[in-house]
C-alpha positions, -999 to +999 in steps of 0.1 A: +133+836-293+167+854-297+185+821-298+161+808-325+166+839-346+204+837-343+205+800-350+184+804-382+206+833-394+238+813-386+225+782-403+216+800-436+248+821-437+268+790-429+252+772-458+259+802-481+296+803-469+300+766-475+287+770-511+309+800-517+340+783-504+334+751-523+328+770-555+360+790-549+379+757-544+366+742-576+375+774-596+409+775-579+415+738-589+406+744-625+427+776-626+456+758-611+455+732-638+456+758-665+484+778-648+502+745-642+502+737-679+514+771-688+541+770-660+552+736-673+557+749-708+575+779-694+599+757-674+606+737-705+614+770-723+638+779-694+618+807-679+613+789-645+580+784-627+558+815-632+526+821-613+509+853-621+507+873-588+477+894-600+455+864-607+465+847-574+456+879-554+423+882-573+415+846-562+423+853-526+403+885-526+373+867-540+376+841-511+376+869-485+347+886-503+328+853-498+334+856-460+322+892-460+290+883-480+282+855-455+285+879-426+263+905-443+237+878-449+239+867-413+233+902-399+207+910-425+187+879-416+188+889-379+176+924-387+149+911-410+137+886-383+134+912-357+116+936-380+092+908-389+085+903-352+080+941-347+055+942-375+035+916-358 
């Protein structure tokens, strides 16, 4: 029964993680296009390639937040499953 509970929790948290990572990838691609256009105009103006560090770090932190959320969901599902068993 422990294996079934853990498998269900891993399955659902894995699906959530996949959705979060794919969403992050799509947002990052759109963001890269807008930054790329701005960077290309900055290169033409002689400023060199400029990628805003703050926005890049926010994106990376959001990706890691997705991993944390997936782990929280995993353990919450395990706890909820055991409580459901204890309640009968």
